[in-house]
N, C-alpha and C positions, 0 to 999 in steps of 0.2 A: 187407652189414650184416644182423644177424639181424632178422627181422620176426615179429610175432604171426601165428601160423599158417603161418610160413614153414618151410623145410626143417629147420633147426636146431631150432625150436620142436617141430614135430611129431616129430622124431627123438628129442628129450628125453623127450616124453611117452611115446612108444612104448617106450623103454628103461625108464622108470620104472615103467609098468604091468607090464612083463614081470618085472622085479626084484621089485616089490611083490607081485604075484600069487604067484610061486614061492616067496618067503619065507613068505608068509602061509599058504600051504598046508602048508608044512614045520612052521611054528610050530603050527598048529592041530592037527596030527597028533602032535606030540612034546612040546609044552609042556602039561602036564596039571596038576601040583600047584600049589596056592596059592604056594608058595615060589618055584617056577620062573617064575611069572606075575609075581610082585612083582620078582624080580631082573630080567627081561627089560624091563618097564615102566620101571624106574628107570634101567636102562642106556640105554634109548632116550630118556629125558629128558635124560640126559647128552650123548648124541649131538646131540639138538636144540639144547641149550644151547651146545655147542661151535660148531655150525653158525651160530647167530645172533650169537654172539661174533665169529665170522670175519667175517660180513657187517657188523656194526658197526664193527669195526676197518678193514675194507676201505673203508667210507665215510669213515673218518678219516685215510685214507692210510697205514694201518698204525701209527699213533702215537695215543697217548690224547689225545683233544680232547673234553672234556665237552660241548661245544656241539654236535658232530656225532655223538657216541657215543650219546647217548640217543635213542632212536627216536621219531619224530613221527607214525608211521603206525599204524593198527590192527593191521596184521599184524606189524610189527616188534615192538611192544609185546607182542602175544599171544604171539610165539615165546618171548620171555623169561618171561612169567607161565606159559605152558603147560609150558615144560621144568621150571621150578621147582615147579610143581604135581605133575607126574609124579613128581618126585624125592622130594618132602616131603610132599604132601598125602594125606589119606585118599581111598581110592578113590570113596566115594559122598558126598564133601563138595559143598557149594554152589560152592565154588571150582572143583572139578574139572568140574562141570557148565557153569559159565560159561567157563573157559578151554578146554575141549575142543570145545564148540560154536562158540566164537569161531574157533578154531583150524580147524575143518573148513570152515565156510562161507567165511572170509577165505581159506584156503588154496587152496580148489577153485577160487574165483573167479579168484584170481591165476595159478594154474596154467593156467587156460583162457586168460585175458587178462593177460599179463605186460606191462603197458605200459612197463616199464623195459628190456625185452629189447633194445632198439636203442641202448643206452649206448655201445657200442663196435663195432669191426669183428667181434668173435669173441664167441660165447656164452660163452667161457671167461674173458671179462674178470671180474676179481675181484668186483666189485660184482654183476654179472649172474648168474654161477654160484652165488655164496653166497646170492643173493636167491632164486633158483629152488630151491635145495636146502633152505633153511629153511622155505619155503612147502611144498614137497613132503613134508618130514618131518612138518610138522603134521598134513596130511591122513593120512598113513601111520600116525602114532601114534594118531589118532582112530579109525581103522578097527581098529588092533591091539587097542586096549583093549575095544572093543565085541566083537570077534571072540572074544577069549579069555574074555569075561565079567568082565574086571577092573572094568569100570564099566558101569552101565546108567542113561542118563538117564530123568528121570521129570518128570511134570507137577507133581508134588508140590513140586519145587524150581523152578518156573517163574520165580520171582522173581529167581533167580540172574543172569540175563542183563540185565534192565533195571537192576538195582541195580549190576552190574559196569560197564555202559556208562556209568552216571553217574560212577563213579569214573574212567574213562578220559576222559570229557569234562573232569573236574576237572584231571586231569593235562594234557590238552591246553591249557587255560587257563593252567596253571602254566608250560608251555612258552613260551607266547606273551607273558605278562605279567611273567614273572620272568627267563626266560632269552633273551627277545628274539626268539624264532623268528617267522617271518613267517606260518607256518601250522602247525597241529598238529591231528591227528584231524578233518581236513577240516572244521574250524570256519569258515575263510574260503574256502576252495576246494572244489569238487566232487571226488569221487573220480576221475572221468575227465573231463577238459576238454570243456565244451560239452554237459554232460549235467546232468539235475536231481539227481544223486547227492550232494547236499550231506549234511552231518552228520545232520541232521534227517530227510530223506527215506530215506537209507540206513538210519538206525537204526530207523525205523518199518517199512520193509521186512524188515529183518533180524528183528524181533520177530515179525512176521507169519510168516514162513517157518520161524523157530525153533519157534513155537507148533504150526504145521502138522506139523512133523517130529516134535515130541514125541507128538502125538496118533497119528500113524501108527506110530511107533516102539513106543508103548505097545500098541497093538492087536496087533501081531505078536509083541512081546518078552515081554509078561507075561501071566500067567494072568489069567482074568476077574477073580477076587477079588482080584487086586493092581493093578488099573488104578485110576487116580485117579478117574475119573468113577464107576466102579462103587463105589468106597469111599464117595465123597460120597452117592451114592443110598442105600446102606445106612444111613449116619448120618441122612440125612433121614427115612427110612422108620421108624426107631427112635423119631424125635421124634413 
C-alpha cells in the first residue's frame, strides 16, 4: 500500500519535479509575448479544472451526486476557484492573489504530506492519483504565473487572503448546516488527526506565512519605489 514518503510517493515527486523543471525552462525561453502568456495561463487553468473535475467525479463513483461532488476541503475548493480564476479573472486582481496563494501553500503541503495516499493498494487508484494531480497542478500553475510575470503578488492586496478565507468558512458552514456534512473546511476536525491544526490555528498560521512570503517576495521582485512599505513611507513623509 502506498505510504507518505514511501517509494511510490517519492517517485511521483521526482517525476513531477523533472517534468515541471523541464517544461518551465522551455516556457521561460520561448513564451515571450503577452498573448502567448495569456493563452498558456488560460490553457493551464482548463487543465487544472479538468483535473479537479475528474477528482470530484472519482469521489462520487463517477456519477453525479451533489452531496459528494462539492468539495469540503480547502484544497479541493481552491482547485476549482484557482482554475476558474486563471481562465476568467484579471491577472492582478484580488481574486488572483487569494486563489494563487491558497493554491501554492495548500498544494505544496499536500504534495509533501498526502494523507490520502493510502486509500488503496495502488497510487493509481482514481481518487488518489487525481487528488495528487490537482494538488500538483495548483503548485505548478502558481510557479508558472510568477515565472512568466503574468501575476505578481503584493502587500497592497494583503486583505485578499483573510477576506477570501472568510468566504471559505461561510461555505464550510453551508456544507454542514444545509447539506448535512459532518465536517467541512476543518471546522470540526483538525487538518491532520491528533494535531492542533484546526480551522482557526491553521488559518492564523497561514496568514502569518502568507504575510512573510509577501514581504520577502516584494523585496526581491519589485523595485524600491514600487514596494508597498516604501510607498507608505513616501506618503507619510509628504504629510
